[in-house]
C-alpha positions as CSV (number, residue, x, y, z in Angstrom):
1,M,-1.5,2.4,10.6
2,E,-4.5,1.0,8.6
3,L,-7.7,0.6,10.6
4,W,-10.7,-1.4,9.6
5,D,-14.3,-1.1,10.8
6,L,-15.7,-4.4,12.1
7,Y,-19.0,-5.9,11.1
8,D,-21.2,-8.8,12.2
9,V,-22.5,-11.6,10.0
10,D,-25.4,-9.4,9.0
11,R,-23.0,-6.7,7.8
12,L,-24.1,-4.5,10.6
13,P,-21.3,-2.3,12.0
14,T,-20.2,-3.4,15.5
15,G,-18.8,0.1,16.3
16,A,-15.3,-1.4,16.8
17,T,-12.2,-1.1,14.7
18,V,-9.1,-3.2,14.4
19,E,-5.6,-2.4,13.2
20,R,-4.9,-4.4,10.0
21,R,-1.7,-6.0,11.2
22,S,-3.6,-7.3,14.3
23,G,-5.9,-9.5,12.3
24,L,-9.6,-9.9,12.8
25,P,-11.1,-10.8,16.2
26,E,-13.0,-14.1,16.2
27,G,-16.5,-13.7,14.7
28,Q,-15.7,-10.2,13.3
29,L,-15.7,-9.3,9.6
30,H,-14.5,-6.5,7.4
31,V,-15.2,-5.1,3.9
32,V,-13.0,-5.3,0.9
33,V,-13.6,-3.9,-2.6
34,H,-12.7,-4.8,-6.2
35,V,-13.1,-2.6,-9.2
36,C,-13.1,-4.4,-12.5
37,V,-12.4,-2.1,-15.4
38,F,-13.5,-3.3,-18.8
39,D,-12.9,-1.8,-22.2
40,G,-15.5,-1.7,-25.0
41,A,-14.2,-5.1,-26.4
42,G,-15.0,-6.9,-23.1
43,Q,-11.3,-7.1,-22.0
44,L,-10.6,-6.7,-18.3
45,L,-7.8,-4.5,-17.1
46,I,-5.6,-6.6,-14.9
47,Q,-2.8,-5.5,-12.7
48,R,0.4,-7.3,-11.6
49,R,1.2,-6.6,-8.0
50,T,4.7,-5.4,-7.2
51,D,7.2,-7.9,-5.8
52,T,7.3,-6.0,-2.6
53,R,3.6,-6.5,-1.7
54,P,3.2,-8.5,1.5
55,N,0.4,-10.6,0.1
56,W,0.5,-12.2,-3.3
57,P,3.7,-10.4,-4.5
58,G,4.2,-10.4,-8.3
59,L,0.8,-12.1,-9.1
60,W,-1.8,-10.7,-11.4
61,D,-5.1,-9.5,-10.0
62,F,-8.4,-7.8,-11.0
63,S,-8.0,-4.1,-12.0
64,V,-8.1,-2.8,-8.4
65,G,-8.6,-4.3,-5.0
66,G,-8.2,-3.5,-1.3
67,S,-9.6,-3.1,2.1
68,V,-12.0,-0.4,3.1
69,H,-10.6,1.8,5.8
70,A,-12.3,2.7,9.1
71,G,-14.8,5.5,8.5
72,E,-15.1,4.9,4.8
73,S,-18.1,3.5,2.9
74,S,-17.5,0.7,0.4
75,R,-17.8,3.3,-2.4
76,E,-15.4,5.7,-0.8
77,G,-12.9,2.8,-0.3
78,A,-13.3,1.7,-4.0
79,V,-12.8,5.3,-5.3
80,R,-9.6,5.7,-3.1
81,E,-8.2,2.3,-4.2
82,V,-8.7,3.2,-7.9
83,R,-6.9,6.5,-7.3
84,E,-4.0,4.8,-5.4
85,E,-3.5,1.9,-7.8
86,L,-4.3,3.4,-11.2
87,G,-4.1,7.2,-10.6
88,L,-7.7,7.7,-11.9
89,N,-10.5,9.7,-10.3
90,V,-13.8,7.8,-10.9
91,D,-17.3,8.3,-9.8
92,L,-19.0,5.1,-8.5
93,A,-22.5,4.4,-7.2
94,R,-23.3,1.0,-5.6
95,P,-21.5,-2.3,-6.1
96,S,-22.6,-4.5,-9.0
97,F,-22.5,-7.5,-6.6
98,T,-21.0,-8.7,-3.4
99,F,-19.3,-12.0,-2.5
100,N,-19.3,-13.1,1.1
101,F,-16.0,-14.8,2.1
102,Q,-14.5,-16.2,5.3
103,Y,-13.3,-12.8,6.6
104,G,-16.0,-10.5,5.4
105,F,-17.7,-9.0,2.4
106,D,-16.2,-8.3,-1.0
107,D,-18.0,-5.6,-3.0
108,F,-17.3,-5.7,-6.7
109,Y,-17.8,-2.6,-8.9
110,L,-17.8,-3.0,-12.7
111,L,-16.8,-0.1,-14.7
112,R,-16.3,0.6,-18.4
113,I,-13.4,3.0,-19.2
114,D,-11.7,3.4,-22.5
115,A,-8.3,3.8,-20.7
116,D,-5.1,4.7,-22.5
117,L,-2.7,2.5,-20.5
118,P,0.3,4.8,-20.8
119,R,-1.7,7.5,-19.1
120,L,-2.3,5.4,-15.9
121,A,-0.1,6.1,-12.9
122,V,1.6,2.7,-13.2
123,P,4.1,1.5,-12.0
124,N,3.7,2.6,-8.4
125,E,4.4,1.1,-5.0
126,E,1.5,-1.3,-5.3
127,V,1.1,-2.1,-9.0
128,A,4.0,-3.1,-11.2
129,E,2.2,-3.2,-14.5
130,V,-1.3,-3.4,-16.1
131,R,-2.7,-4.9,-19.3
132,W,-6.0,-5.8,-21.0
133,A,-7.0,-9.4,-21.0
134,Y,-9.9,-11.5,-22.3
135,L,-11.5,-14.2,-20.1
136,D,-9.4,-17.1,-21.6
137,E,-6.2,-15.2,-20.8
138,V,-7.2,-14.5,-17.2
139,L,-8.2,-18.2,-16.7
140,E,-4.8,-19.3,-18.1
141,L,-3.1,-17.0,-15.6
142,V,-5.2,-18.5,-12.8
143,R,-4.5,-22.1,-13.9
144,S,-0.7,-21.4,-14.2
145,G,-0.6,-19.9,-10.7
146,R,0.3,-16.4,-12.0
147,F,-3.0,-14.9,-10.9
148,I,-4.3,-14.6,-7.3
149,N,-5.9,-17.9,-6.5
150,Y,-9.6,-16.9,-7.1
151,R,-11.8,-19.8,-8.1
152,E,-12.3,-20.0,-11.8
153,S,-16.1,-19.7,-11.2
154,V,-15.5,-16.2,-9.6
155,V,-13.5,-15.0,-12.7
156,R,-16.2,-16.4,-15.0
157,F,-18.9,-14.8,-13.0
158,V,-17.3,-11.4,-13.3
159,F,-17.1,-11.8,-17.1
160,D,-20.6,-13.4,-17.3
161,F,-22.1,-10.6,-15.3
162,L,-20.7,-8.1,-17.9
163,D,-22.1,-10.2,-20.8
164,Q,-25.5,-10.7,-19.3
165,R,-26.1,-7.2,-18.1
166,N,-23.9,-5.3,-20.6
167,I,-24.9,-2.3,-18.5
168,F,-22.6,-0.1,-16.5
169,D,-23.7,2.3,-13.8
170,H,-20.9,4.6,-15.1
171,R,-18.9,5.3,-18.2
172,R,-16.0,7.5,-18.3
173,D,-13.7,8.0,-21.3
174,I,-10.2,9.2,-20.5
């Protein structure tokens, strides 16, 4: 059973939790995380979700994503999701940026890792495969309906943020 902490519109904890399968009560929000892993050439590690996933089965997605569990901080949830989906142990600080969306807050962490794809714990029950992709490749997947239906502006923002800052809070070579 997966529990989520609930938040108000100001991202203040309400002190309540909800079981994921029950859905969010009216006016309550939750926190999700995405970790975008880039290589030194500016390629994004993307994952294809398994066909058995209840949401967006078989579609491509950012490197890692998921909901923060009750009692976890955003950072702790992101670290757990990276471990679950890629088999990596990473050290993260604060999110690079946050998008507000209809059901909550989506914290994005950008990370540069020179990852050897065969060393990742993929496939697994959540991730069917991974590969590196440049912006134009990701946008083509979005346009063709093979990537989760993020707005193109969101995908461009992630890549633009990388280009403009070219700074990462963390670097880990594996």
